[in-house]
N, C-alpha and C positions, 0 to 999 in steps of 0.2 A: 191352160190346155195341157193334156198329158203328152209326153214324148211320143214321137212317131214310132211305129214298130221297128225294132232293131236299134233304137237310140237309147233305150233304158240303161244298158250297161255302160256305154261310153259316157253318158251324162253322169252316171254315178262316179266314174273314174275322174272326170274333170271337176266334179264337185269336191272330191278329195284334194285336188290341187288348189282350188279356191280356199278350202278350209286351211290348208297348210300355209298359204300366203297370209291369211288373216291372223294366224297365230304367231307370225314372225314379228318380233318387237320392232325391228327397223322398217317394217312394212306398214306401220301404223298410219303414216300420213296418207296412204292410199285407201284406207278402210272406211272413210266417211267423206261426204261431199266437201269440196273446198269451201271454206267459210270466207268467200271473197268480200262480203260486206264487212265482217269483223276484222279482216286483215287489210281492209281499204284497198283492195285490188279492183278498182272500178273498171278497168279495161278487161278483166278476166272473161266476162260473158261475151265480149266482143271478139276476143281471140279464140275462145273455146265455145263453139256453138252447140256442141253435144257433150254435156258433162256426164261423167261416169265414175264410179268408185266400187271397190270390192264389196262393201257392205250392201250396196244396191244389187249387185250381182248375186250375192248370197240370198237375199230376200226373194229375188226373182226365181232362183232355183227352188226355194222352199215352196213357192206358190205354183210351181209348174209352168212358169212363163215360157221356158224354152222348149221348142219341139225338136230341135236338132242340136247336136253337140257343137258344131262349128259356130253357132250363134253365141254360145257362151264364150268361146275363144275370142270372137271378135270384140265382145264387150270388155274382156280382160285386156286385150291389146289396146283398146281405146283408152283405158286408164293410163297405160304407159305413154301412148302417143300424145295425149293431152298434156301430161306433165312435161314431156320432152319438147313439145311445141311452145308451151308458155314460158318455160324456164330457159335461160341462156345455155348454149352448148358448153359442156364441161362444168356447169355449176353442180352443187352438191345433190340437189334433187334430180337433175338431169342424169347424173352418173348413177344414182340409186335406181331410177326408173329403168335405165338401160341394163343394169345388172339383173334386175328382176325380170325384165323382158326376155333376156337370154335364158334364164333358168326356167321360166314358164314354157318357152318354146321347146326346150330340151325335153320337158316332161310331156307336153302335148304331142310332140312328134311320136312318142311311143304309143299313144292312144290312136293316132292316125294310122300307124302301121298295123295295129291289131283290129281296128274296127272301121266301119263306114261311118264317118262323122256327119253325113248328110250334105256334103258339098256338091255331090253329083247332080242334085236337083236344081242347083243354082246356076243361072246362065252366066255368072261372072267367071272370068278366067282365074284359075287357081294360082297363077303367078309362078308355077314351077316349084321345085325344091320340096323338101319334106317338112319344113317348119318355118318357112319365111313368113313375111307379112302378106297374108292372103285376104286382108280385110280392107282393101282400098275403097270399097263402096261406102264405107261409113262416113267419111268426111275428108274431102280432098284437102281442106285447110288444116287438117290435123295429122298430115303425113309425118312419119318419123324423119327427123333430120339426119343427114350424114354426119357422123362424128368428125370433128376437126382436130388436127394437131394431136396433143397428148391425150385428149379425151378418148381416143380409140385405142390407147395402149393396152387396156385390159383385155379387149377382144382379140388382141393379137398374141396374147401370151401362149396360147395353145397352137399357134400356127406351125410350130416346128420346135425341135429340141435345141437348135442353135441358129444363130443368125448366119448371114452369108459369109461373114468373116470366119476364118478357121480358128481364130483365137477366141476363147471364151472370156467373158467379163471377169475381172478380178473379184475375188470374194471380199465382201465388206469387212472392215476391221471390227474388232470387239468394241472399240469406242463408238464407231458408227452405229452398231446395233444397240448399244446402251443408250445413245442419244435418241435413237428412233423410239425405243421403249419409253423414254422420259417424255418425248413429244406427244405420245399418244394421250397422255393425261391432259393435254391442252386442247384437244379436239372437241368440237361440239358433238351432240348426239348423232346428227345426220352424217357428219364427216367420219365419225368412228364407225357408223353403220356401213359406210362404203368400204372401209378397210376390212371390217369383219366379213362382209359379203364377198370381197375379192379373195380373202383367205379361204373361205368356204369353197369357192370354186376352184382355186388353183393349188391350195395346200391345206386341206382340212385337218391334217395331223398337227398343224400349228395352233389349233384352237382346243380349248379344254374348258368345260363347264364345271364350276366349283361352287358349292353351297356353303354358306356361312355356318356359324356354330349352331344357330337355331334351326337350320335346315330350310329356311324360307328365303333368305337373301342369296339369290343366285348371281354369280359373276361369270363372265366369259374371259378367260385368260388367253393372251396371245403369246406363245412361245416364239420369240423373235429368232432364236437360234435355229428353229425348224423351218423358217421361211427360205425357200430357194433364192439364190442370188438374183435371178432375173426378176422374180416377183418382188423381192426386197427393194431392188433399185427403183422399180416403178412406184411402189408404195411410199418409199422414202421421198421421192421427188414430189409426190402428191402431198404428203404430210408437211414437208418443209415449206411448200407453197402456201399451206393453210396457217401454219403457226409462226410464220416469219416475224411478225411484230408483236406476238403475245408474250407476256411474262410468265415465268415458270410458276408463279404463285396464283395464276388466274384460272386454275383448273375448274371445269364446270361441275365436278363432283368430288367433294372432299372425302367421301367414303371409299374412294378407289384404293385398291390394294395391288401390290406387286410382289411376286415371289422372288424375283431377282432383278439385277440391273438390266437384263436384256429381255424382260417379260413385261408386256403391257397388259393391264387388266381394267375392265370397267363393268358396271352392272349391265345386264343384258338389255335393259330398256334403253332405246336410243337417245332419249332426251327427257328431261323433267318438264319441259314446257310443250304445249301442243303446237305442232307446226303443220302446215299444209303444203302440198306440192307446188303451190304458187308463191311460196314465201320468198324465194330468192330473187324474184323479179323486182325491179325498182318500183316502189309504190308511188302513187300520185298523192300529193299533199291535199288534205281536205281544206276546202275554202272556208 
């Protein structure tokens, strides 16, 4: 069915957001249905009763499935909620879904400010705010969990320029930054995707896309020296927690390059193996 009158332009705008998400390398786990049979996640359909992925949303948009813009937004939110419901708080996929949820809401909020997205016809409460979770009608069992402990650190980075203490945090030493850059080579694709996503949100100037000699091999380089102290401290804590027991020779990508001791670089693809948003949950052994 075609969009309702007045919904054509906002649906075009939100389609561009969906297209942007699909082109993001580290968003690949959300672009197709979770292969819960192949991953032996036998409890997945019990926990997630309404499955959704960005590829399905894109196909629905192409077929004219949505009549109102807010319906597209609810399906996109469902992708993040499903991932954050099934995976443990603070896990790699949980953090990645939370990061993309924030970025989607930031972009969708601008559409809501310019257009009527069709929510006025719906008898459901909007939930207030200009871009919060307005899709509670989808599935009460898939509600987004409240971040716990350090998992909420990223969302607090922009809450103020300084903490309540009048003393600012000491700047990291050159050795600390160099070690951080070396540890980036030990991260998995999803873990590195979280680091890159955080840098894109908090300090985009620290990222640089570099193509190889043939012009086809694209790398994203992280200039560690350009990461602000507060962001660096948060990312360093995250990275140290992930690479604690890994050896320096166990890098997931031998083609990784680095310009300096304080610059981490990896190919823009988040991982060489296919992963799904349900991957970090403990699997049940097959009888």
